[in-house]
C-alpha positions as CSV (number, residue, x, y, z in Angstrom):
1,M,9.9,5.3,12.2
2,S,7.7,8.4,12.6
3,S,6.3,10.1,9.6
4,V,8.4,13.2,10.4
5,S,11.7,11.3,10.3
6,S,10.5,9.5,7.1
7,D,9.9,12.9,5.4
8,I,13.4,14.1,6.5
9,D,15.0,10.9,5.0
10,I,13.2,11.4,1.7
11,S,14.1,15.1,1.5
12,V,17.7,14.2,2.1
13,T,17.6,11.4,-0.5
14,Y,16.3,13.6,-3.2
15,G,18.1,16.8,-2.2
16,P,17.7,19.6,-4.7
17,I,14.9,17.9,-6.6
18,F,12.8,17.2,-3.5
19,P,10.4,20.2,-4.3
20,F,9.4,18.3,-7.5
21,I,9.0,15.1,-5.6
22,S,6.7,16.8,-3.0
23,D,4.7,18.6,-5.7
24,P,1.5,16.5,-6.1
25,T,0.9,18.0,-9.6
26,I,4.1,16.5,-11.0
27,E,3.9,13.0,-12.4
28,E,7.5,12.4,-13.6
29,I,10.9,14.0,-13.4
30,W,13.8,13.4,-15.9
31,I,17.3,14.7,-16.1
32,N,18.9,14.9,-19.5
33,T,21.9,16.9,-18.4
34,P,22.5,18.7,-15.0
35,E,21.3,21.9,-16.7
36,R,18.2,20.4,-18.5
37,I,15.7,19.0,-16.0
38,F,12.2,18.3,-17.1
39,V,8.9,17.5,-15.3
40,A,5.5,16.3,-16.5
41,R,2.2,17.7,-15.3
42,N,-1.1,16.3,-16.6
43,G,0.7,14.4,-19.3
44,R,2.6,17.5,-20.6
45,S,6.4,18.1,-20.2
46,E,8.0,21.3,-19.2
47,L,11.6,22.4,-18.8
48,T,12.4,23.6,-15.2
49,N,14.8,26.4,-14.2
50,L,16.7,24.2,-11.8
51,L,20.5,23.9,-12.5
52,L,22.5,21.1,-11.0
53,T,26.1,19.9,-11.3
54,A,27.2,16.4,-12.4
55,D,28.0,15.6,-8.8
56,D,24.5,16.7,-7.7
57,V,23.0,14.2,-10.1
58,R,25.3,11.4,-9.1
59,N,24.7,12.0,-5.4
60,I,20.9,11.9,-5.9
61,V,21.2,8.6,-7.7
62,E,23.6,7.0,-5.2
63,R,21.5,8.0,-2.2
64,A,18.3,6.7,-3.8
65,L,20.0,3.4,-4.7
66,M,21.0,2.9,-1.1
67,W,17.4,2.2,-0.3
68,S,16.8,-0.2,-3.2
69,G,19.9,-2.5,-2.8
70,R,20.4,-2.3,-6.6
71,R,23.7,-1.4,-8.2
72,L,24.9,0.8,-11.0
73,D,28.4,0.6,-12.5
74,L,30.2,0.2,-15.8
75,S,29.4,-3.5,-15.9
76,Q,25.7,-2.7,-15.1
77,P,25.1,0.7,-16.8
78,F,21.3,0.6,-16.4
79,V,19.3,0.4,-13.2
80,D,15.5,0.2,-12.6
81,A,14.6,0.5,-8.9
82,R,11.8,1.3,-6.5
83,L,12.5,4.3,-4.2
84,P,11.4,4.7,-0.6
85,D,8.3,6.7,-1.4
86,G,7.2,4.1,-4.0
87,S,8.5,6.1,-7.0
88,R,10.3,4.3,-9.8
89,L,13.9,5.2,-10.7
90,H,15.6,4.5,-14.0
91,V,19.2,5.5,-14.7
92,A,21.6,5.0,-17.7
93,I,25.2,6.1,-17.5
94,P,28.1,6.6,-20.0
95,E,29.3,5.0,-22.2
96,I,25.7,3.9,-22.8
97,T,24.7,7.6,-22.8
98,A,26.8,10.1,-24.7
99,E,28.1,12.2,-21.8
100,H,25.7,12.7,-18.8
101,W,23.8,10.4,-16.5
102,A,20.2,10.1,-17.8
103,V,17.8,9.9,-14.9
104,N,14.0,9.2,-14.9
105,I,11.9,9.3,-11.7
106,R,8.3,8.2,-12.2
107,K,6.4,9.3,-9.1
108,H,4.1,6.9,-7.4
109,L,0.8,8.7,-7.9
110,L,-1.2,5.6,-8.3
111,R,-4.2,6.0,-6.2
112,N,-6.4,3.1,-5.3
113,L,-9.0,3.9,-8.0
114,E,-11.8,1.5,-8.8
115,L,-13.5,1.3,-12.2
116,T,-16.3,3.5,-11.0
117,D,-13.8,6.1,-10.0
118,L,-12.3,6.1,-13.5
119,A,-15.8,6.6,-14.9
120,K,-16.3,9.6,-12.7
121,L,-13.0,11.0,-13.9
122,G,-14.1,10.6,-17.5
123,V,-11.6,7.9,-18.5
124,M,-14.7,5.8,-19.5
125,T,-18.4,5.8,-19.2
126,P,-20.4,4.1,-16.4
127,E,-21.7,1.6,-19.0
128,V,-18.1,0.6,-19.9
129,S,-17.2,0.5,-16.2
130,E,-20.0,-1.9,-15.5
131,Y,-19.1,-4.1,-18.4
132,L,-15.5,-4.4,-17.2
133,Q,-16.6,-5.0,-13.6
134,K,-18.7,-8.0,-14.8
135,E,-15.9,-9.4,-17.0
136,V,-13.5,-9.3,-14.1
137,E,-15.9,-11.0,-11.7
138,N,-16.5,-13.7,-14.3
139,G,-12.8,-14.4,-14.5
140,A,-11.9,-12.9,-17.9
141,N,-8.3,-12.8,-18.9
142,I,-7.5,-9.2,-19.7
143,L,-4.6,-7.4,-21.3
144,V,-4.3,-3.7,-20.9
145,S,-2.4,-2.0,-23.7
146,G,-1.3,1.6,-24.4
147,G,1.7,3.8,-24.9
148,T,4.0,5.3,-22.3
149,Q,2.2,7.3,-19.6
150,A,-1.2,6.4,-21.1
151,G,-2.4,5.0,-17.7
152,K,-1.9,1.3,-18.2
153,T,-0.9,0.6,-14.6
154,T,-3.8,2.7,-13.2
155,M,-6.3,0.8,-15.4
156,L,-4.8,-2.5,-14.4
157,N,-5.0,-1.6,-10.7
158,A,-8.6,-0.6,-11.1
159,L,-9.4,-3.9,-12.9
160,V,-7.6,-5.8,-10.1
161,S,-9.8,-4.0,-7.5
162,A,-12.8,-5.6,-9.1
163,I,-11.6,-9.1,-8.3
164,P,-13.8,-10.8,-5.7
165,T,-12.3,-10.6,-2.2
166,N,-12.3,-14.4,-1.7
167,E,-9.7,-14.9,-4.3
168,R,-5.9,-15.2,-3.8
169,V,-4.0,-12.8,-6.1
170,I,-0.3,-12.9,-6.9
171,T,1.4,-10.0,-8.7
172,V,4.7,-10.1,-10.5
173,E,6.5,-7.0,-11.6
174,E,9.9,-5.7,-12.6
175,V,9.5,-3.0,-9.9
176,F,6.6,-2.8,-7.4
177,E,4.0,-0.4,-8.8
178,L,0.6,-2.1,-8.3
179,K,-1.3,-1.5,-5.1
180,P,-4.2,-4.0,-5.0
181,V,-6.5,-3.5,-2.1
182,L,-7.5,-7.1,-1.5
183,P,-7.2,-9.3,1.6
184,D,-5.2,-12.1,0.0
185,V,-2.4,-10.7,-2.1
186,I,1.3,-11.7,-2.6
187,A,3.5,-9.2,-4.5
188,M,6.8,-10.2,-6.1
189,Q,9.4,-8.3,-8.1
190,T,12.4,-9.3,-10.3
191,R,16.0,-9.1,-9.1
192,G,19.0,-8.2,-11.1
193,V,22.4,-9.9,-11.1
194,N,24.8,-9.4,-8.1
195,I,28.4,-8.3,-8.2
196,Q,29.5,-11.8,-9.0
197,G,27.2,-11.8,-12.1
198,D,24.6,-14.2,-10.8
199,G,21.5,-14.3,-8.6
200,E,19.2,-12.8,-11.3
201,I,15.5,-13.6,-11.0
202,P,13.6,-12.6,-14.2
203,L,9.9,-12.4,-14.8
204,R,9.8,-15.8,-16.4
205,R,11.0,-17.4,-13.2
206,L,8.5,-15.5,-11.1
207,I,5.6,-16.5,-13.3
208,K,6.5,-20.1,-13.0
209,E,6.9,-19.8,-9.2
210,T,3.4,-18.3,-8.8
211,L,1.9,-21.5,-10.1
212,R,3.2,-23.3,-7.0
213,M,1.6,-20.7,-4.7
214,R,-2.1,-21.6,-5.1
215,P,-3.1,-18.5,-7.0
216,S,-6.7,-17.7,-8.0
217,R,-5.4,-15.0,-10.3
218,I,-2.0,-14.0,-11.6
219,I,-1.2,-10.3,-12.4
220,V,1.8,-9.4,-14.5
221,G,2.8,-5.8,-14.3
222,E,4.2,-5.6,-17.9
223,V,4.8,-8.2,-20.6
224,R,7.9,-7.2,-22.7
225,E,9.7,-10.3,-23.8
226,A,9.7,-14.1,-23.7
227,E,7.8,-14.1,-20.4
228,A,4.7,-13.7,-22.7
229,L,5.0,-17.4,-23.4
230,D,4.9,-18.4,-19.7
231,L,1.9,-16.1,-19.1
232,L,0.0,-17.6,-22.0
233,I,0.7,-21.1,-20.8
234,A,-0.6,-20.1,-17.3
235,L,-3.7,-18.5,-18.7
236,N,-4.4,-21.4,-21.0
237,S,-4.2,-23.8,-18.0
238,G,-7.4,-22.3,-16.6
239,L,-5.7,-19.7,-14.3
240,P,-7.3,-16.3,-14.8
241,G,-5.0,-13.4,-15.1
242,M,-4.2,-9.9,-16.3
243,G,-1.3,-7.8,-17.5
244,T,-0.1,-4.8,-19.5
245,I,1.7,-4.4,-22.8
246,H,3.1,-1.5,-24.7
247,A,1.1,-1.1,-28.0
248,N,-0.4,1.5,-30.3
249,S,-3.8,-0.1,-30.5
250,A,-5.7,-3.1,-29.2
251,R,-5.1,-5.0,-32.5
252,D,-1.3,-4.3,-32.2
253,A,-1.4,-5.6,-28.6
254,V,-2.8,-9.0,-29.8
255,M,-0.2,-9.0,-32.6
256,K,2.6,-8.3,-30.2
257,L,1.4,-11.0,-27.8
258,Q,1.6,-13.4,-30.7
259,T,5.2,-12.4,-31.6
260,L,6.8,-12.0,-28.1
261,P,6.6,-15.8,-27.2
262,L,8.8,-16.5,-30.3
263,L,11.7,-15.0,-28.4
264,A,11.5,-18.0,-26.0
265,G,13.3,-20.2,-28.5
266,E,13.3,-21.7,-32.0
267,N,11.0,-24.5,-30.9
268,I,8.2,-22.0,-30.4
269,S,6.3,-21.4,-33.6
270,M,3.3,-19.3,-34.7
271,K,1.4,-22.5,-35.2
272,F,1.5,-23.0,-31.5
273,V,1.3,-19.4,-30.4
274,A,-1.7,-18.2,-32.4
275,P,-4.2,-20.7,-31.1
276,T,-2.8,-20.3,-27.6
277,V,-3.4,-16.6,-27.7
278,A,-6.9,-17.1,-29.2
279,T,-7.9,-19.4,-26.3
280,A,-6.0,-17.8,-23.4
281,L,-7.0,-14.2,-23.9
282,D,-10.5,-12.8,-23.6
283,L,-10.3,-9.0,-23.7
284,V,-7.8,-6.2,-24.6
285,V,-8.5,-2.8,-23.0
286,H,-6.6,-0.1,-24.8
287,V,-5.9,3.3,-23.1
288,T,-4.5,6.4,-24.7
289,L,-3.0,9.8,-23.6
290,G,-4.4,12.7,-25.7
291,K,-2.5,15.8,-26.8
292,D,-4.5,17.7,-24.1
293,G,-3.0,15.3,-21.4
294,K,-6.3,13.6,-20.9
295,R,-6.3,9.8,-20.4
296,R,-9.1,7.7,-21.9
297,M,-10.1,4.1,-22.4
298,S,-10.3,4.2,-26.1
299,E,-11.2,0.6,-27.0
300,I,-12.2,-2.8,-25.7
301,M,-11.6,-5.7,-28.0
302,R,-12.8,-9.3,-27.5
303,V,-10.8,-12.3,-28.7
304,T,-13.3,-14.7,-30.1
305,G,-11.2,-17.9,-29.6
306,R,-11.1,-18.6,-33.3
307,V,-8.0,-18.7,-35.6
308,E,-7.9,-18.7,-39.4
309,N,-4.5,-19.2,-41.2
310,E,-2.6,-18.3,-38.0
311,R,-4.7,-15.1,-37.6
312,V,-6.4,-14.5,-34.3
313,E,-10.0,-13.4,-34.8
314,V,-11.1,-10.4,-32.7
315,E,-14.1,-8.2,-32.4
316,S,-14.6,-4.6,-31.1
317,V,-16.9,-4.3,-28.1
318,F,-16.5,-0.5,-27.4
319,K,-14.5,2.0,-29.4
320,W,-14.2,5.8,-28.7
321,N,-14.8,7.8,-31.9
322,G,-13.9,11.2,-30.4
323,K,-17.4,11.9,-29.1
324,E,-18.9,8.7,-27.8
325,Y,-18.4,4.9,-27.6
326,E,-19.5,2.9,-30.6
327,K,-20.6,-0.6,-29.7
328,G,-20.0,-3.9,-31.6
329,L,-18.2,-2.9,-34.7
330,G,-17.8,-6.5,-35.9
331,L,-15.2,-9.1,-36.5
332,M,-11.6,-8.5,-37.6
333,K,-8.5,-10.6,-38.0
334,V,-5.1,-9.7,-36.5
335,E,-2.5,-10.2,-39.2
336,I,1.2,-10.7,-38.4
């Protein structure tokens, strides 16, 4: 297919919101109601003057889902899908929402940035970039934490780019977002249930399958639930890996990684999880989005490998104080 015909297809798919899709300054588009459509630029939201009808919104979603093969109906009122241009679509419909279809489109603006590129953009300093480069090359297990739109996926992609080219990398995600530029990569994504209510392939299954595929490293796009247990077991077996997690701080990320595996079943206890986290995880890289829309690597925390009274011991390596990075702030314990 030529690039011209591909552009025409995408413009037809998105219809009236295509100008927002084609605008390189816009990061995300969301529709609260047909008359209230917002976009985000440089981390800041703004209300647009575009007015749609309920049918317009429905048609945009239905055309987009034709590309993904995923479904949306009363029995499956949520959908998370990858669009033809790499953007990520999330939709919720009534009765889950009060009246209107709620639509989010996160545009695929992820460039193949390396750690040195992030340093040039001011996300971190060259010193921090060099530190992370060496940690990745040495096989450190790294968790990237942060809030929504803080730049977790961009940071993870940059860390993955530092992996030596002779390694085999396998990525698992809910929806394809990572774009590792490496010669030996396999990318896998989850699958929802079909019309008959079966056929689901969750993250937990994908993580287990990667272990049969001779990986040198495993990359998990985002850890949200019980799959945290499978990731920890994989990392604790000597397989290096990375992932992201939603958290307000690096310490909160370690705390969350200790609690999520408990969702896997009653037979999983903190006595097992705490030492597993302590030995499986090496670094937490926390990223933030400032009120000015600027993204920054705000802290790197090292997990020491020690546990005291089911509390994982950590130490700060770099921490941004608003003006510069402070180094080596000492030991702390993560309390649940």
